[in-house]
C-alpha positions in Angstrom: 23.2 -55.2 -41.4 23.5 -57.7 -38.5 20.1 -59.3 -37.9 19.6 -61.5 -35.0 16.2 -63.8 -35.0 14.4 -65.7 -32.1 11.5 -68.5 -32.0 10.3 -69.8 -29.1 6.6 -70.9 -30.8 6.5 -74.5 -30.4 8.7 -76.6 -27.9 12.1 -76.0 -29.6 14.2 -72.9 -29.4 15.8 -71.1 -32.7 18.1 -68.1 -33.1 20.0 -67.4 -35.7 22.3 -64.7 -36.8 22.9 -62.5 -40.1 25.4 -60.3 -41.6 23.7 -58.9 -44.3 22.5 -61.5 -46.3 24.7 -63.8 -45.1 23.6 -66.6 -42.4 26.5 -66.5 -39.8 24.9 -69.2 -37.4 22.1 -70.6 -36.6 20.8 -73.1 -33.9 17.6 -75.2 -32.3 17.4 -76.3 -29.3 14.5 -79.3 -28.6 12.7 -78.8 -25.4 10.5 -76.0 -23.6 12.9 -75.9 -20.6 15.2 -73.7 -23.2 12.8 -70.6 -23.1 12.7 -69.7 -19.3 16.0 -71.3 -18.2 18.3 -70.9 -20.6 17.4 -68.6 -23.2 19.4 -65.8 -22.4 22.7 -67.8 -21.8 21.9 -69.4 -25.4 21.4 -65.9 -27.1 24.9 -64.6 -25.4 26.7 -67.8 -26.7 25.8 -67.7 -30.1 26.0 -63.6 -30.4 29.6 -63.5 -28.3 31.0 -66.9 -28.3 30.0 -68.1 -31.7 30.0 -65.2 -33.6 32.4 -63.1 -31.5 29.9 -60.1 -31.4 28.9 -57.6 -29.0 25.1 -57.7 -28.3 25.5 -53.8 -29.5 26.7 -54.5 -32.9 23.6 -56.3 -33.7 21.5 -53.7 -35.7 17.7 -55.8 -35.8 16.0 -57.9 -33.6 13.3 -60.4 -34.9 11.0 -62.6 -33.1 8.2 -65.1 -33.7 4.9 -63.3 -33.1 2.8 -66.5 -33.3 0.8 -68.7 -33.5 2.4 -70.5 -31.5 2.7 -71.6 -27.7 1.6 -69.0 -25.4 4.1 -69.6 -22.9 7.0 -69.9 -25.2 5.5 -66.7 -27.2 5.5 -64.3 -24.4 8.7 -65.1 -23.3 10.5 -64.4 -26.6 8.5 -61.4 -27.3 9.5 -59.9 -24.4 13.3 -61.1 -24.7 13.9 -59.5 -27.8 11.7 -56.3 -27.1 14.1 -56.0 -23.7 17.2 -56.6 -25.7 16.4 -53.8 -28.7 15.5 -51.3 -26.0 18.5 -52.0 -23.6 20.5 -51.5 -27.3 18.0 -49.0 -28.6 17.7 -50.9 -31.8 14.8 -52.0 -33.8 12.9 -55.0 -33.2 10.1 -56.6 -35.3 7.6 -60.0 -35.3 7.2 -62.0 -38.0 4.7 -65.0 -38.5 5.5 -68.1 -36.6 4.0 -70.0 -40.2 6.3 -68.1 -42.1 9.5 -69.2 -40.1 7.8 -72.9 -41.4 7.1 -71.8 -45.1 10.1 -69.5 -45.8 12.4 -73.1 -45.8 10.1 -74.5 -48.7 10.4 -70.9 -50.6 12.0 -72.8 -53.5 8.7 -74.8 -53.9 7.4 -75.5 -57.1 3.6 -76.1 -55.6 2.1 -74.1 -53.3 3.4 -75.0 -49.3 0.4 -75.4 -46.4 1.7 -74.9 -43.2 -0.3 -76.5 -40.7 1.1 -75.9 -36.8 -0.2 -78.6 -34.1 -2.7 -76.5 -31.9 -3.9 -79.3 -29.8 -7.8 -79.2 -29.0 -8.0 -81.4 -32.6 -7.0 -77.8 -34.3 -4.1 -76.7 -36.3 -2.8 -73.0 -37.0 -2.3 -72.7 -40.8 -1.8 -70.8 -43.8 -1.3 -71.5 -47.2 1.9 -70.0 -49.6 2.6 -69.8 -52.7 6.2 -68.6 -54.2 7.9 -68.0 -57.3 11.9 -68.7 -57.7 11.9 -67.5 -53.9 9.6 -64.9 -53.9 6.1 -65.3 -51.8 3.6 -64.3 -54.1 0.7 -65.3 -52.5 -0.6 -66.1 -48.6 -3.7 -66.9 -47.4 -5.0 -65.3 -44.0 -3.4 -67.5 -41.0 -6.6 -69.0 -38.9 -6.8 -72.1 -36.6 -9.2 -75.1 -37.7 -10.0 -78.4 -37.8 -7.4 -79.9 -39.6 -9.3 -81.7 -42.3 -10.8 -78.1 -42.8 -7.1 -77.1 -43.9 -6.2 -79.9 -46.2 -9.4 -79.8 -48.0 -8.7 -75.8 -48.4 -4.7 -76.4 -49.3 -6.4 -77.9 -52.3 -4.3 -80.8 -54.7 -0.6 -80.7 -55.7 0.3 -79.3 -52.6 3.3 -79.5 -50.0 2.3 -79.8 -46.8 4.7 -79.0 -43.6 4.9 -78.5 -39.9 4.5 -80.5 -36.7 0.3 -80.4 -37.8 1.2 -81.7 -41.0 2.7 -85.4 -38.7 0.2 -85.2 -36.3 -2.3 -85.8 -39.1 -0.4 -87.4 -41.7 -2.8 -90.1 -41.8 -5.7 -87.6 -42.6 -3.8 -86.0 -45.3 -3.0 -89.1 -47.3 -6.8 -89.5 -47.3 -7.7 -86.7 -48.4 -5.2 -84.9 -50.5 -4.5 -85.4 -53.7 -2.2 -88.4 -55.0 0.5 -85.9 -56.2 0.6 -83.7 -52.7 3.7 -84.0 -50.6 5.2 -84.4 -47.0 7.6 -82.1 -45.8 10.1 -84.6 -43.7 9.6 -84.1 -40.0 13.3 -82.2 -39.3 12.3 -79.1 -41.5 8.9 -78.7 -39.1 10.0 -76.3 -36.7 9.8 -72.8 -37.0 13.2 -71.7 -38.7 14.9 -68.4 -37.5 16.5 -67.9 -39.8 13.4 -68.4 -42.2 11.8 -65.9 -40.1 14.5 -63.6 -40.9 13.4 -63.6 -44.9 11.1 -60.8 -45.4 13.9 -58.5 -43.5 16.2 -59.8 -46.1 13.9 -58.7 -48.8 12.4 -55.6 -47.8 14.7 -52.4 -46.7 11.9 -50.9 -45.0 11.1 -54.2 -43.0 11.7 -52.1 -39.3 10.0 -48.7 -40.5 7.0 -49.6 -42.5 4.8 -50.4 -39.5 3.6 -53.7 -40.9 5.7 -56.0 -38.6 5.2 -54.7 -34.9 6.5 -57.1 -32.7 3.2 -58.4 -30.7 1.7 -61.4 -29.9 -0.4 -63.3 -32.8 -2.0 -66.3 -31.0 -5.6 -67.0 -33.4 -7.5 -68.1 -30.3 -7.5 -67.9 -26.6 -5.7 -70.0 -24.0 -6.5 -72.7 -22.0 -6.7 -70.8 -19.1 -9.7 -68.4 -20.8 -11.2 -70.4 -22.1 -11.8 -71.5 -18.6 -12.5 -68.7 -16.9 -14.8 -67.5 -19.9 -16.5 -70.3 -19.1 -16.3 -70.1 -15.4 -17.9 -66.7 -15.9 -21.0 -68.1 -18.3 -22.0 -70.4 -15.5 
């Protein structure tokens, strides 16, 4: 099965193409302009120019469903849904936090993903892996970084953009054995988004991975509108 995965959950754009369990190619472009101005061109460059395939030869499409940038998620989800519909192929959504956590599936300690959510908050969840297999995941939430760090406990690997935004806080509150992933591993990996599909032959048919946005909180515009209606 050939799978195409896309992440526009943060400012950059990531995409990956798989042939069965093998990663054919993966690309990442920094900068939010790629979301709206170059996304379809970048998809064609990877699938057609680099892999030598046609879009019709893709068997399934995956997108980061959130949390993350509201605008970026809407664009990415719309593009993946549009391509899947045009090719009459299945599509599915995977948590953006999973797209960070599965980069560290070989970790021997728990992984706490902290994605910077602005407003002094983070999107977060904690993961436990055993020999590359996910065995436990805490509920996803948006909260103060202090709460995320304390709930993660000691001896943890922190990853994601929020782990750098609140690095000093992690060092102050977490145990001495805790680690922080390098910055170049913080972005949502499109290849990591495909990990659940590669491990589950019923991924597209189980109904557990519907491609709908998971924002975890209201957008700034929604909050502003709510405040105006109250006043």
